[in-house]
TITOR-638568 format. One record per residue: residue in one letter; residue number from 1; chain; x, z, y of N, C-alpha, C in turn. Coordinates in nm, 3 decimals. Last residue first. Example, Ala and Ser with C-alpha at 12.3 -4.5 7.8 and 13.67 -1.06 7.14 Angstrom:
2
PT  r    k  c     n_c1     n_c3     n_c2    ca_c1    ca_c3    ca_c2     c_c1     c_c3     c_c2
PT  s    2  A    1.285    0.708   -0.225    1.367    0.714   -0.106    1.290    0.787    0.003
PT  a    1  A    1.319    0.780   -0.569    1.230    0.780   -0.450    1.320    0.780   -0.330
***
This chain:
101
PT  r    k  c     n_c1     n_c3     n_c2    ca_c1    ca_c3    ca_c2     c_c1     c_c3     c_c2
PT  a  101  A   12.762   14.033   12.348   12.829   14.156   12.393   12.742   14.276   12.377
PT  r  100  A   12.758   13.811   12.077   12.688   13.874   12.187   12.756   14.007   12.221
PT  k   99  A   12.909   13.511   11.986   12.912   13.657   11.977   12.846   13.717   12.100
PT  k   98  A   12.778   13.236   11.835   12.809   13.295   11.964   12.802   13.446   11.951
PT  v   97  A   12.941   13.103   11.546   12.828   13.171   11.608   12.873   13.229   11.742
PT  i   96  A   13.016   12.865   11.323   13.057   12.914   11.454   12.934   12.975   11.519
PT  k   95  A   12.987   12.724   11.083   12.990   12.871   11.083   13.050   12.928   11.211
PT  m   94  A   12.936   12.463   11.082   13.077   12.498   11.095   13.098   12.650   11.094
PT  k   93  A   12.663   12.471   11.078   12.732   12.421   10.959   12.880   12.456   10.961
PT  k   92  A   12.625   12.564   11.341   12.580   12.646   11.229   12.651   12.603   11.101
PT  l   91  A   12.719   12.348   11.488   12.788   12.478   11.499   12.751   12.568   11.382
PT  a   90  A   12.525   12.159   11.414   12.666   12.136   11.382   12.744   12.267   11.387
PT  q   89  A   12.292   12.275   11.520   12.304   12.254   11.376   12.449   12.234   11.334
PT  s   88  A   12.356   12.270   11.796   12.326   12.395   11.729   12.344   12.383   11.578
PT  i   87  A   12.379   11.996   11.840   12.496   12.083   11.859   12.476   12.213   11.785
PT  a   86  A   12.115   11.926   11.791   12.221   11.868   11.708   12.349   11.951   11.719
PT  s   85  A   11.984   12.059   11.996   11.960   12.103   11.858   12.065   12.046   11.762
PT  p   84  A   12.068   11.916   12.223   12.115   12.054   12.202   12.094   12.103   12.058
PT  s   83  A   12.155   11.576   12.126   12.059   11.679   12.169   12.119   11.818   12.148
PT  v   82  A   12.444   11.403   12.260   12.347   11.433   12.155   12.250   11.537   12.208
PT  n   81  A   12.689   11.362   12.398   12.581   11.265   12.406   12.483   11.279   12.288
PT  f   80  A   12.882   11.551   12.427   12.882   11.474   12.302   12.771   11.370   12.294
PT  i   79  A   12.819   11.653   12.682   12.956   11.607   12.653   12.958   11.515   12.531
PT  v   78  A   12.556   11.732   12.648   12.587   11.626   12.744   12.725   11.568   12.715
PT  a   77  A   12.590   11.941   12.466   12.513   11.822   12.426   12.541   11.705   12.519
PT  r   76  A   12.717   12.134   12.615   12.792   12.067   12.509   12.722   11.938   12.466
PT  e   75  A   12.500   12.203   12.775   12.621   12.150   12.837   12.707   12.077   12.734
PT  r   74  A   12.319   12.301   12.588   12.283   12.180   12.662   12.404   12.120   12.732
PT  l   73  A   12.455   12.531   12.500   12.431   12.420   12.408   12.400   12.291   12.483
PT  l   72  A   12.699   12.645   12.743   12.565   12.644   12.683   12.551   12.523   12.591
PT  a   71  A   13.019   12.802   12.719   12.935   12.687   12.753   12.802   12.695   12.679
PT  d   70  A   13.204   12.996   12.657   13.080   13.040   12.721   12.986   12.924   12.757
PT  p   69  A   13.435   12.876   12.556   13.351   12.955   12.466   13.216   12.996   12.527
PT  n   68  A   13.605   12.624   12.591   13.494   12.671   12.674   13.398   12.754   12.590
PT  n   67  A   13.804   12.592   12.395   13.838   12.580   12.536   13.731   12.636   12.629
PT  d   66  A   13.662   12.628   12.153   13.780   12.711   12.182   13.814   12.709   12.331
PT  v   65  A   13.468   12.430   12.181   13.426   12.570   12.171   13.543   12.663   12.203
PT  e   64  A   13.634   12.204   12.180   13.547   12.231   12.295   13.502   12.377   12.295
PT  r   63  A   13.744   12.220   11.924   13.832   12.234   12.042   13.750   12.268   12.166
PT  r   62  A   13.509   12.175   11.776   13.582   12.301   11.759   13.675   12.325   11.879
PT  l   61  A   13.448   11.916   11.859   13.355   12.024   11.888   13.425   12.159   11.878
PT  k   60  A   13.663   11.778   11.752   13.645   11.781   11.898   13.552   11.894   11.939
PT  e   59  A   13.608   11.822   11.480   13.732   11.874   11.539   13.723   11.881   11.692
PT  k   58  A   13.362   11.688   11.446   13.371   11.833   11.426   13.497   11.893   11.489
PT  d   57  A   13.196   11.466   11.635   13.328   11.486   11.574   13.351   11.637   11.567
PT  i   56  A   12.874   11.361   11.588   12.956   11.467   11.644   13.085   11.480   11.565
PT  k   55  A   12.741   11.166   11.446   12.780   11.137   11.582   12.880   11.238   11.637
PT  r   54  A   12.785   11.046   11.120   12.759   11.159   11.209   12.816   11.128   11.346
PT  n   53  A   12.628   10.824   10.913   12.736   10.842   11.009   12.698   10.954   11.104
PT  r   52  A   12.526   10.915   10.585   12.495   10.886   10.725   12.619   10.905   10.810
PT  s   51  A   12.617   10.747   10.284   12.612   10.866   10.368   12.585   10.825   10.512
PT  g   50  A   12.395   10.510   10.125   12.525   10.563   10.166   12.508   10.688   10.250
PT  h   49  A   12.192   10.472    9.848   12.197   10.500    9.991   12.332   10.562   10.023
PT  k   48  A   12.099   10.229    9.619   12.196   10.333    9.653   12.196   10.349    9.804
PT  k   47  A   11.777   10.176    9.479   11.880   10.140    9.577   11.972   10.258    9.601
PT  p   46  A   11.699   10.160    9.130   11.688   10.223    9.262   11.804   10.184    9.352
PT  a   45  A   11.629    9.846    8.969   11.714    9.966    8.982   11.696   10.027    9.121
PT  l   44  A   11.499    9.610    8.951   11.416    9.731    8.957   11.498    9.858    8.972
PT  d   43  A   11.556    9.314    9.122   11.619    9.421    9.045   11.536    9.548    9.062
PT  e   42  A   11.387    9.160    9.273   11.451    9.099    9.157   11.507    9.206    9.064
PT  s   41  A   11.071    9.257    9.405   11.213    9.283    9.389   11.266    9.212    9.264
PT  n   40  A   10.802    9.241    9.421   10.878    9.142    9.497   11.028    9.157    9.480
PT  l   39  A   10.721    9.461    9.272   10.681    9.328    9.229   10.762    9.218    9.298
PT  w   38  A   10.821    9.673    9.425   10.876    9.648    9.292   10.843    9.507    9.244
PT  r   37  A   10.655    9.647    9.648   10.801    9.636    9.665   10.867    9.604    9.530
PT  y   36  A   10.408    9.699    9.535   10.434    9.565    9.590   10.584    9.543    9.609
PT  l   35  A   10.450    9.972    9.467   10.421    9.872    9.364   10.452    9.731    9.415
PT  t   34  A   10.481   10.085    9.721   10.589   10.093    9.624   10.571    9.987    9.517
PT  d   33  A   10.228   10.037    9.829   10.346    9.978    9.892   10.465    9.976    9.797
PT  p   32  A   10.064   10.199    9.667   10.055   10.052    9.657   10.176    9.983    9.720
PT  s   31  A   10.242   10.475    9.520   10.175   10.413    9.635   10.168   10.261    9.613
PT  i   30  A   10.152   10.603    9.198   10.252   10.554    9.293   10.177   10.488    9.409
PT  q   29  A   10.013   10.676    8.957   10.032   10.767    9.071   10.152   10.728    9.158
PT  f   28  A    9.930   10.508    8.765   10.067   10.558    8.753   10.106   10.651    8.868
PT  l   27  A    9.665   10.463    8.854    9.691   10.506    8.717    9.829   10.571    8.703
PT  r   26  A    9.696   10.368    9.117    9.623   10.493    9.092    9.658   10.550    8.955
PT  s   25  A    9.843   10.136    9.071    9.899   10.238    9.160    9.827   10.371    9.141
PT  a   24  A    9.669    9.998    8.904    9.800   10.041    8.853    9.858   10.151    8.941
PT  e   23  A    9.463    9.944    9.083    9.435   10.025    8.966    9.567   10.081    8.908
PT  r   22  A    9.594    9.774    9.255    9.543    9.902    9.306    9.516    9.998    9.191
PT  k   21  A    9.645    9.564    9.072    9.754    9.632    9.142    9.711    9.768    9.195
PT  g   20  A    9.496    9.539    8.747    9.490    9.529    8.892    9.601    9.610    8.958
PT  g   19  A    9.639    9.380    8.461    9.587    9.498    8.528    9.590    9.480    8.679
PT  g   18  A    9.764    9.167    8.338    9.631    9.147    8.395    9.570    9.268    8.462
PT  k   17  A   10.022    9.194    8.265    9.925    9.175    8.157    9.782    9.165    8.208
PT  e   16  A   10.147    9.255    8.503   10.167    9.121    8.448   10.069    9.090    8.334
PT  v   15  A   10.074    9.525    8.529   10.021    9.428    8.625   10.034    9.286    8.569
PT  y   14  A   10.219    9.636    8.314   10.074    9.656    8.325   10.012    9.550    8.415
PT  s   13  A   10.481    9.570    8.387   10.422    9.514    8.265   10.270    9.523    8.269
PT  i   12  A   10.511    9.734    8.610   10.520    9.589    8.626   10.455    9.519    8.506
PT  v   11  A   10.489    9.985    8.483   10.395    9.946    8.589   10.393    9.794    8.605
PT  k   10  A   10.706    9.979    8.308   10.569    9.998    8.257   10.467    9.950    8.359
PT  r    9  A   10.922    9.957    8.486   10.894    9.847    8.392   10.752    9.857    8.337
PT  r    8  A   10.905   10.206    8.613   10.892   10.082    8.692   10.857    9.964    8.602
PT  l    7  A   10.958   10.373    8.398   10.827   10.377    8.463   10.805   10.249    8.543
PT  s    6  A   11.226   10.299    8.350   11.125   10.279    8.245   10.984   10.283    8.304
PT  i    5  A   11.355   10.379    8.579   11.343   10.235    8.556   11.238   10.209    8.449
PT  s    4  A   11.193   10.647    8.757   11.279   10.595    8.651   11.255   10.445    8.632
PT  y    3  A   11.190   10.688    9.112   11.119   10.670    8.987   11.213   10.611    8.884
PT  t    2  A   11.270   10.914    9.357   11.322   10.806    9.275   11.247   10.803    9.143
PT  m    1  A   11.134   10.980    9.672   11.135   11.014    9.531   11.183   10.892    9.453
***
């Protein structure tokens, strides 16, 4: 959860004016760990998180499905060095479903 900078400043101000840290965390409903992180931080702005690197190359997966349409998820998982559930999720996002006879 991202807290606003104004809330962060209020909490820090409360502690700097003599309020207890545990009391501040209860009063403002934030975790003590979050409060300590803010107190030790130079910049109160929220951190930017980049996108995650995906392990499965979608084009390779599409070619694999085209070349071996009857392969099992666990067989594809071995090829891509991931779990079967990762293959399942990738196929679902790509809107590739196994057709049943």
